[in-house]
VEXDREN-975272 format. One record per atom (N, C-alpha, C): atom name; x, y, z. Coordinates in Angstrom, 3 decimals. Layout:
! VEXDREN-975272
MARKE   tinu         xx         yy         zz
MARKE     CA          X          Y          Z
...
//
This chain:
! VEXDREN-975272
MARKE   tinu         xx         yy         zz
MARKE      N     -8.199    -49.243     14.432
MARKE     CA     -7.353    -49.840     13.416
MARKE      C     -8.096    -50.940     12.663
MARKE      N     -8.864    -51.734     13.413
MARKE     CA     -9.603    -52.819     12.796
MARKE      C    -10.667    -52.276     11.830
MARKE      N    -11.313    -51.164     12.209
MARKE     CA    -12.327    -50.558     11.330
MARKE      C    -11.685    -50.042     10.047
MARKE      N    -10.500    -49.480     10.156
MARKE     CA     -9.797    -48.988      8.980
MARKE      C     -9.478    -50.145      8.032
MARKE      N     -9.056    -51.259      8.585
MARKE     CA     -8.755    -52.442      7.774
MARKE      C    -10.014    -52.930      7.043
MARKE      N    -11.153    -52.965      7.737
MARKE     CA    -12.411    -53.407      7.136
MARKE      C    -12.823    -52.453      6.020
MARKE      N    -12.671    -51.141      6.233
MARKE     CA    -13.026    -50.149      5.216
MARKE      C    -12.137    -50.318      3.986
MARKE      N    -10.859    -50.510      4.186
MARKE     CA     -9.929    -50.697      3.071
MARKE      C    -10.261    -51.989      2.325
MARKE      N    -10.534    -53.043      3.053
MARKE     CA    -10.885    -54.321      2.432
MARKE      C    -12.180    -54.196      1.622
MARKE      N    -13.169    -53.508      2.175
MARKE     CA    -14.439    -53.301      1.475
MARKE      C    -14.229    -52.471      0.214
MARKE      N    -13.432    -51.425      0.311
MARKE     CA    -13.137    -50.580     -0.847
MARKE      C    -12.447    -51.398     -1.944
MARKE      N    -11.501    -52.223     -1.549
MARKE     CA    -10.775    -53.070     -2.496
MARKE      C    -11.733    -54.043     -3.198
MARKE      N    -12.631    -54.659     -2.437
MARKE     CA    -13.589    -55.612     -3.013
MARKE      C    -14.531    -54.913     -3.990
MARKE      N    -15.001    -53.721     -3.644
MARKE     CA    -15.885    -52.970     -4.533
MARKE      C    -15.163    -52.548     -5.809
MARKE      N    -13.908    -52.176     -5.695
MARKE     CA    -13.121    -51.780     -6.866
MARKE      C    -12.959    -52.949     -7.819
MARKE      N    -12.648    -54.124     -7.292
MARKE     CA    -12.498    -55.320     -8.130
MARKE      C    -13.827    -55.683     -8.767
MARKE      N    -14.916    -55.596     -8.027
MARKE     CA    -16.232    -55.904     -8.566
MARKE      C    -16.608    -54.955     -9.693
MARKE      N    -16.370    -53.680     -9.509
MARKE     CA    -16.692    -52.687    -10.546
MARKE      C    -15.839    -52.920    -11.785
MARKE      N    -14.572    -53.246    -11.585
MARKE     CA    -13.687    -53.510    -12.721
MARKE      C    -14.150    -54.754    -13.462
MARKE      N    -14.561    -55.782    -12.742
MARKE     CA    -15.043    -57.008    -13.366
MARKE      C    -16.282    -56.731    -14.206
MARKE      N    -17.208    -55.930    -13.694
MARKE     CA    -18.406    -55.587    -14.449
MARKE      C    -18.070    -54.786    -15.693
MARKE      N    -17.135    -53.849    -15.589
MARKE     CA    -16.798    -53.044    -16.765
MARKE      C    -16.075    -53.896    -17.806
MARKE      N    -15.315    -54.898    -17.387
MARKE     CA    -14.643    -55.791    -18.327
MARKE      C    -15.657    -56.566    -19.164
MARKE      N    -16.815    -56.902    -18.597
MARKE     CA    -17.828    -57.653    -19.320
MARKE      C    -18.409    -56.841    -20.462
MARKE      N    -18.346    -55.524    -20.371
MARKE     CA    -18.985    -54.681    -21.366
MARKE      C    -18.010    -53.990    -22.306
MARKE      N    -16.769    -54.377    -22.272
MARKE     CA    -15.820    -53.765    -23.178
MARKE      C    -15.893    -54.428    -24.539
MARKE      N    -15.602    -53.648    -25.563
MARKE     CA    -15.612    -54.155    -26.932
MARKE      C    -14.636    -55.321    -27.034
MARKE      N    -15.120    -56.373    -27.627
MARKE     CA    -14.321    -57.580    -27.784
MARKE      C    -13.413    -57.419    -28.985
MARKE      N    -12.136    -57.528    -28.770
MARKE     CA    -11.161    -57.474    -29.860
MARKE      C    -10.697    -58.896    -30.129
MARKE      N    -11.071    -59.393    -31.281
MARKE     CA    -10.636    -60.735    -31.649
MARKE      C     -9.212    -60.656    -32.187
MARKE      N     -8.398    -61.619    -31.805
MARKE     CA     -7.029    -61.675    -32.303
MARKE      C     -7.025    -62.175    -33.745
MARKE      N     -5.933    -61.936    -34.442
MARKE     CA     -5.803    -62.434    -35.813
MARKE      C     -5.924    -63.954    -35.851
MARKE      N     -5.369    -64.617    -34.839
MARKE     CA     -5.435    -66.075    -34.774
MARKE      C     -6.876    -66.542    -34.590
MARKE      N     -7.628    -65.846    -33.740
MARKE     CA     -9.010    -66.224    -33.506
MARKE      C     -9.859    -65.978    -34.761
MARKE      N     -9.590    -64.875    -35.443
MARKE     CA    -10.307    -64.590    -36.686
MARKE      C    -10.033    -65.682    -37.712
MARKE      N     -8.791    -66.113    -37.811
MARKE     CA     -8.472    -67.195    -38.752
MARKE      C     -9.198    -68.485    -38.376
MARKE      N     -9.249    -68.803    -37.090
MARKE     CA     -9.979    -70.004    -36.655
MARKE      C    -11.461    -69.908    -37.006
MARKE      N    -12.052    -68.734    -36.800
MARKE     CA    -13.461    -68.530    -37.137
MARKE      C    -13.687    -68.728    -38.633
MARKE      N    -12.802    -68.145    -39.431
MARKE     CA    -12.912    -68.265    -40.897
MARKE      C    -12.780    -69.719    -41.310
MARKE      N    -11.798    -70.424    -40.760
MARKE     CA    -11.596    -71.833    -41.120
MARKE      C    -12.781    -72.696    -40.680
MARKE      N    -13.393    -72.359    -39.557
MARKE     CA    -14.559    -73.118    -39.100
MARKE      C    -15.717    -72.981    -40.089
MARKE      N    -15.920    -71.802    -40.637
MARKE     CA    -17.045    -71.552    -41.530
MARKE      C    -16.742    -71.948    -42.971
MARKE      N    -15.536    -71.645    -43.450
MARKE     CA    -15.206    -71.876    -44.858
MARKE      C    -14.475    -73.194    -45.117
MARKE      N    -14.040    -73.856    -44.058
MARKE     CA    -13.355    -75.144    -44.160
MARKE      C    -12.236    -75.129    -45.195
MARKE      N    -12.233    -76.068    -46.135
MARKE     CA    -11.128    -76.187    -47.090
MARKE      C    -11.123    -75.089    -48.152
MARKE      N    -12.112    -74.231    -48.160
MARKE     CA    -12.154    -73.091    -49.089
MARKE      C    -11.669    -71.800    -48.418
MARKE      N    -11.244    -71.877    -47.161
MARKE     CA    -10.858    -70.683    -46.405
MARKE      C     -9.716    -69.917    -47.070
MARKE      N     -8.666    -70.624    -47.479
MARKE     CA     -7.530    -69.952    -48.122
MARKE      C     -7.961    -69.336    -49.455
MARKE      N     -8.621    -70.132    -50.263
MARKE     CA     -9.012    -69.693    -51.605
MARKE      C     -9.979    -68.506    -51.574
MARKE      N    -10.961    -68.558    -50.680
MARKE     CA    -12.001    -67.535    -50.687
MARKE      C    -11.733    -66.342    -49.777
MARKE      N    -10.886    -66.538    -48.746
MARKE     CA    -10.718    -65.467    -47.770
MARKE      C     -9.251    -65.173    -47.460
MARKE      N     -8.567    -66.121    -46.880
MARKE     CA     -7.255    -65.852    -46.288
MARKE      C     -6.170    -65.498    -47.307
MARKE      N     -6.182    -66.129    -48.479
MARKE     CA     -5.162    -65.854    -49.486
MARKE      C     -5.780    -65.253    -50.748
MARKE      N     -6.936    -64.682    -50.575
MARKE     CA     -7.674    -64.119    -51.701
MARKE      C     -7.453    -62.612    -51.773
MARKE      N     -7.515    -62.079    -52.972
MARKE     CA     -7.419    -60.628    -53.145
MARKE      C     -8.809    -59.995    -53.203
MARKE      N     -9.817    -60.748    -52.765
MARKE     CA    -11.210    -60.291    -52.842
MARKE      C    -11.554    -59.197    -51.847
MARKE      N    -10.745    -59.043    -50.812
MARKE     CA    -11.056    -58.075    -49.760
MARKE      C    -11.897    -58.667    -48.641
MARKE      N    -12.249    -59.959    -48.748
MARKE     CA    -13.072    -60.598    -47.713
MARKE      C    -12.380    -60.624    -46.355
MARKE      N    -11.077    -60.899    -46.348
MARKE     CA    -10.356    -60.951    -45.076
MARKE      C    -10.410    -59.598    -44.380
MARKE      N    -10.194    -58.537    -45.109
MARKE     CA    -10.232    -57.194    -44.528
MARKE      C    -11.636    -56.866    -44.026
MARKE      N    -12.655    -57.254    -44.808
MARKE     CA    -14.037    -57.008    -44.423
MARKE      C    -14.393    -57.771    -43.142
MARKE      N    -14.024    -59.043    -43.084
MARKE     CA    -14.313    -59.858    -41.903
MARKE      C    -13.540    -59.352    -40.696
MARKE      N    -12.277    -58.991    -40.901
MARKE     CA    -11.467    -58.474    -39.802
MARKE      C    -12.058    -57.182    -39.259
MARKE      N    -12.464    -56.274    -40.147
MARKE     CA    -13.099    -55.029    -39.709
MARKE      C    -14.380    -55.318    -38.939
MARKE      N    -15.170    -56.231    -39.457
MARKE     CA    -16.424    -56.609    -38.805
MARKE      C    -16.173    -57.091    -37.379
MARKE      N    -15.242    -58.028    -37.224
MARKE     CA    -15.003    -58.629    -35.909
MARKE      C    -14.231    -57.719    -34.953
MARKE      N    -13.332    -56.913    -35.477
MARKE     CA    -12.511    -56.093    -34.576
MARKE      C    -13.093    -54.706    -34.298
MARKE      N    -13.919    -54.202    -35.201
MARKE     CA    -14.366    -52.819    -35.037
MARKE      C    -15.877    -52.636    -34.923
MARKE      N    -16.651    -53.588    -35.425
MARKE     CA    -18.084    -53.337    -35.476
MARKE      C    -18.937    -54.348    -34.713
MARKE      N    -18.325    -55.363    -34.154
MARKE     CA    -19.057    -56.340    -33.345
MARKE      C    -18.574    -56.218    -31.907
MARKE      N    -19.526    -56.205    -31.006
MARKE     CA    -19.156    -56.285    -29.599
MARKE      C    -20.173    -57.160    -28.881
MARKE      N    -19.716    -57.775    -27.818
MARKE     CA    -20.579    -58.600    -26.988
MARKE      C    -20.627    -57.923    -25.632
MARKE      N    -21.846    -57.603    -25.195
MARKE     CA    -21.997    -56.889    -23.933
MARKE      C    -22.885    -57.685    -22.985
MARKE      N    -22.570    -57.598    -21.719
MARKE     CA    -23.326    -58.269    -20.675
MARKE      C    -24.310    -57.257    -20.109
MARKE      N    -25.617    -57.507    -20.335
MARKE     CA    -26.640    -56.549    -19.922
MARKE      C    -27.795    -57.262    -19.205
MARKE      N    -27.577    -57.685    -17.957
MARKE     CA    -28.656    -58.378    -17.244
MARKE      C    -29.879    -57.486    -17.028
MARKE      N    -29.702    -56.171    -17.058
MARKE     CA    -30.844    -55.277    -16.882
MARKE      C    -31.793    -55.315    -18.081
MARKE      N    -31.357    -55.917    -19.191
MARKE     CA    -32.197    -56.064    -20.391
MARKE      C    -32.826    -57.454    -20.478
MARKE      N    -32.762    -58.211    -19.397
MARKE     CA    -33.241    -59.597    -19.392
MARKE      C    -34.697    -59.706    -19.866
MARKE      N    -35.544    -58.785    -19.452
MARKE     CA    -36.969    -58.854    -19.795
MARKE      C    -37.275    -58.298    -21.185
MARKE      N    -36.310    -57.631    -21.798
MARKE     CA    -36.544    -57.058    -23.126
MARKE      C    -36.428    -58.132    -24.197
MARKE      N    -37.249    -57.977    -25.215
MARKE     CA    -37.242    -58.926    -26.328
MARKE      C    -36.253    -58.466    -27.389
MARKE      N    -35.348    -59.344    -27.748
MARKE     CA    -34.406    -59.116    -28.840
MARKE      C    -34.441    -60.344    -29.734
MARKE      N    -34.254    -60.135    -31.003
MARKE     CA    -34.113    -61.276    -31.901
MARKE      C    -32.865    -62.040    -31.469
MARKE      N    -32.935    -63.351    -31.520
MARKE     CA    -31.808    -64.176    -31.120
MARKE      C    -30.859    -64.396    -32.292
MARKE      N    -29.594    -64.459    -31.983
MARKE     CA    -28.594    -64.822    -32.986
MARKE      C    -28.977    -66.165    -33.605
MARKE      N    -29.554    -67.047    -32.796
MARKE     CA    -29.885    -68.390    -33.248
MARKE      C    -31.113    -68.426    -34.160
MARKE      N    -31.801    -67.283    -34.333
MARKE     CA    -32.908    -67.207    -35.292
MARKE      C    -32.395    -67.105    -36.727
MARKE      N    -31.130    -66.777    -36.873
MARKE     CA    -30.537    -66.639    -38.208
MARKE      C    -30.075    -68.009    -38.706
MARKE      N    -30.132    -68.205    -40.019
MARKE     CA    -29.627    -69.476    -40.552
MARKE      C    -28.117    -69.587    -40.357
MARKE      N    -27.650    -70.819    -40.331
MARKE     CA    -26.212    -71.051    -40.262
MARKE      C    -25.574    -70.706    -41.603
MARKE      N    -24.353    -70.212    -41.545
MARKE     CA    -23.566    -69.976    -42.764
MARKE      C    -22.814    -71.272    -43.085
MARKE      N    -23.546    -72.256    -43.547
MARKE     CA    -22.967    -73.591    -43.703
MARKE      C    -22.785    -74.013    -45.163
MARKE      N    -22.682    -73.061    -46.058
MARKE     CA    -22.491    -73.381    -47.478
MARKE      C    -21.205    -74.175    -47.697
MARKE      N    -20.133    -73.796    -47.017
MARKE     CA    -18.830    -74.446    -47.204
MARKE      C    -18.531    -75.487    -46.133
MARKE      N    -19.317    -75.485    -45.075
MARKE     CA    -19.147    -76.461    -44.001
MARKE      C    -20.525    -76.991    -43.613
MARKE      N    -20.991    -78.021    -44.331
MARKE     CA    -22.324    -78.558    -44.039
MARKE      C    -22.433    -79.191    -42.650
MARKE      N    -21.307    -79.424    -41.999
MARKE     CA    -21.323    -80.013    -40.656
MARKE      C    -21.359    -78.950    -39.556
MARKE      N    -21.410    -77.690    -39.941
MARKE     CA    -21.470    -76.600    -38.975
MARKE      C    -22.725    -76.742    -38.120
MARKE      N    -22.580    -76.574    -36.820
MARKE     CA    -23.712    -76.738    -35.907
MARKE      C    -23.920    -75.493    -35.071
MARKE      N    -25.158    -75.301    -34.674
MARKE     CA    -25.498    -74.195    -33.781
MARKE      C    -24.840    -74.428    -32.425
MARKE      N    -24.593    -73.338    -31.731
MARKE     CA    -24.022    -73.422    -30.386
MARKE      C    -25.136    -73.731    -29.399
MARKE      N    -25.073    -74.887    -28.779
MARKE     CA    -26.079    -75.225    -27.774
MARKE      C    -25.644    -74.717    -26.407
MARKE      N    -24.354    -74.644    -26.196
MARKE     CA    -23.795    -74.062    -24.985
MARKE      C    -22.945    -72.882    -25.435
MARKE      N    -23.278    -71.713    -24.933
MARKE     CA    -22.607    -70.503    -25.378
MARKE      C    -21.431    -70.186    -24.465
MARKE      N    -20.272    -70.032    -25.076
MARKE     CA    -19.084    -69.543    -24.388
MARKE      C    -18.708    -68.248    -25.086
MARKE      N    -18.896    -67.151    -24.391
MARKE     CA    -18.737    -65.840    -25.012
MARKE      C    -17.335    -65.646    -25.576
MARKE      N    -16.329    -66.131    -24.900
MARKE     CA    -14.955    -65.908    -25.345
MARKE      C    -14.637    -66.615    -26.662
MARKE      N    -15.394    -67.648    -27.007
MARKE     CA    -15.134    -68.373    -28.257
MARKE      C    -16.311    -68.312    -29.224
MARKE      N    -17.296    -67.480    -28.936
MARKE     CA    -18.472    -67.374    -29.790
MARKE      C    -18.074    -66.834    -31.159
MARKE      N    -18.457    -67.554    -32.216
MARKE     CA    -18.086    -67.198    -33.579
MARKE      C    -19.284    -66.575    -34.303
MARKE      N    -19.326    -65.243    -34.422
MARKE     CA    -20.447    -64.590    -35.116
MARKE      C    -20.530    -64.948    -36.597
MARKE      N    -19.426    -65.414    -37.184
MARKE     CA    -19.426    -65.754    -38.608
MARKE      C    -20.259    -67.004    -38.900
MARKE      N    -20.542    -67.804    -37.879
MARKE     CA    -21.311    -69.029    -38.083
MARKE      C    -22.759    -68.747    -38.468
MARKE      N    -23.222    -67.556    -38.176
MARKE     CA    -24.620    -67.213    -38.404
MARKE      C    -24.713    -66.169    -39.510
MARKE      N    -25.751    -66.244    -40.297
MARKE     CA    -25.938    -65.342    -41.421
MARKE      C    -26.479    -64.002    -40.922
MARKE      N    -25.655    -63.322    -40.143
MARKE     CA    -26.014    -62.026    -39.559
MARKE      C    -25.761    -60.912    -40.569
MARKE      N    -26.483    -59.811    -40.442
MARKE     CA    -26.213    -58.685    -41.344
MARKE      C    -24.878    -58.036    -40.985
MARKE      N    -23.935    -58.084    -41.893
MARKE     CA    -22.622    -57.497    -41.629
MARKE      C    -22.602    -55.996    -41.888
MARKE      N    -23.573    -55.511    -42.638
MARKE     CA    -23.594    -54.094    -42.993
MARKE      C    -24.959    -53.471    -42.710
MARKE      N    -25.389    -53.485    -41.438
MARKE     CA    -26.690    -52.894    -41.136
MARKE      C    -26.641    -51.365    -41.280
MARKE      N    -27.802    -50.779    -41.547
MARKE     CA    -27.879    -49.319    -41.645
MARKE      C    -27.890    -48.676    -40.263
MARKE      N    -28.411    -49.414    -39.272
MARKE     CA    -28.493    -48.937    -37.898
MARKE      C    -27.857    -49.959    -36.969
MARKE      N    -27.586    -49.524    -35.758
MARKE     CA    -27.047    -50.450    -34.760
MARKE      C    -28.065    -51.554    -34.500
MARKE      N    -27.599    -52.790    -34.496
MARKE     CA    -28.462    -53.944    -34.273
MARKE      C    -28.019    -54.669    -33.012
MARKE      N    -28.985    -55.133    -32.219
MARKE     CA    -28.713    -55.891    -31.007
MARKE      C    -29.430    -57.226    -31.086
MARKE      N    -28.710    -58.295    -30.768
MARKE     CA    -29.259    -59.645    -30.792
MARKE      C    -28.861    -60.366    -29.515
MARKE      N    -29.792    -61.113    -28.961
MARKE     CA    -29.490    -61.906    -27.766
MARKE      C    -28.705    -63.144    -28.187
MARKE      N    -27.728    -63.515    -27.373
MARKE     CA    -26.950    -64.724    -27.630
MARKE      C    -27.534    -65.834    -26.761
MARKE      N    -28.307    -66.699    -27.390
MARKE     CA    -28.943    -67.800    -26.670
MARKE      C    -29.871    -67.297    -25.587
MARKE      N    -29.888    -68.004    -24.479
MARKE     CA    -30.723    -67.627    -23.345
MARKE      C    -29.876    -66.928    -22.282
MARKE      N    -28.889    -66.173    -22.733
MARKE     CA    -27.973    -65.515    -21.804
MARKE      C    -28.332    -64.037    -21.657
MARKE      N    -27.605    -63.355    -20.807
MARKE     CA    -27.740    -61.906    -20.650
MARKE      C    -26.736    -61.169    -21.529
MARKE      N    -26.143    -61.877    -22.474
MARKE     CA    -25.197    -61.265    -23.409
MARKE      C    -25.921    -60.873    -24.688
MARKE      N    -25.599    -59.675    -25.161
MARKE     CA    -26.143    -59.202    -26.425
MARKE      C    -24.999    -58.993    -27.400
MARKE      N    -25.237    -59.370    -28.631
MARKE     CA    -24.295    -59.115    -29.713
MARKE      C    -24.728    -57.805    -30.352
MARKE      N    -23.813    -56.863    -30.408
MARKE     CA    -24.098    -55.544    -30.967
MARKE      C    -23.319    -55.411    -32.269
MARKE      N    -24.031    -55.079    -33.339
MARKE     CA    -23.386    -54.840    -34.632
MARKE      C    -23.632    -53.383    -34.996
MARKE      N    -22.550    -52.659    -35.180
MARKE     CA    -22.674    -51.249    -35.546
MARKE      C    -22.472    -51.095    -37.049
MARKE      N    -23.113    -50.087    -37.628
MARKE     CA    -22.961    -49.881    -39.079
MARKE      C    -21.559    -49.376    -39.417
MARKE      N    -21.234    -49.516    -40.685
MARKE     CA    -19.974    -48.967    -41.174
MARKE      C    -20.105    -47.454    -41.154
MARKE      N    -19.081    -46.802    -40.638
MARKE     CA    -19.092    -45.344    -40.665
MARKE      C    -18.172    -44.883    -41.776
MARKE      N    -18.652    -43.943    -42.548
MARKE     CA    -17.828    -43.392    -43.614
MARKE      C    -17.534    -41.949    -43.275
MARKE      N    -16.367    -41.533    -43.648
MARKE     CA    -15.939    -40.160    -43.404
MARKE      C    -15.998    -39.418    -44.732
MARKE      N    -16.860    -38.441    -44.792
MARKE     CA    -16.947    -37.627    -46.009
MARKE      C    -15.870    -36.560    -45.972
MARKE      N    -15.114    -36.492    -47.033
MARKE     CA    -14.008    -35.517    -47.060
MARKE      C    -14.365    -34.318    -47.881
//
């Protein structure tokens, strides 16, 4: 009976561990509220005029970028591989000159809009986020030919 309990406990621990690892690699879906915070951080007092209340299509473009084409994945097996760093890109600080680089990275609040990243790459792009095992993946826009 004791061996059965140990086997069940071990199975349960392995299941939780595997689920935790798979959660780290799932596509990050930013909420509408988080997208608005990111936009306001970058565009400051021009956020409504240029994005949020604009008919320019910027809000839809940014929302698509963050919800469908950006993902953050945890890949410690790529630790030795060289990737361009997100921090190699200039800051998008035209509207917020006080915008600062992230010195401490928190993946759950990482704002890709702060950096002048290619929003429309032709191929999938991977960038390291700081000195972490997290990679930012940007996928190209897919078009459906009818």
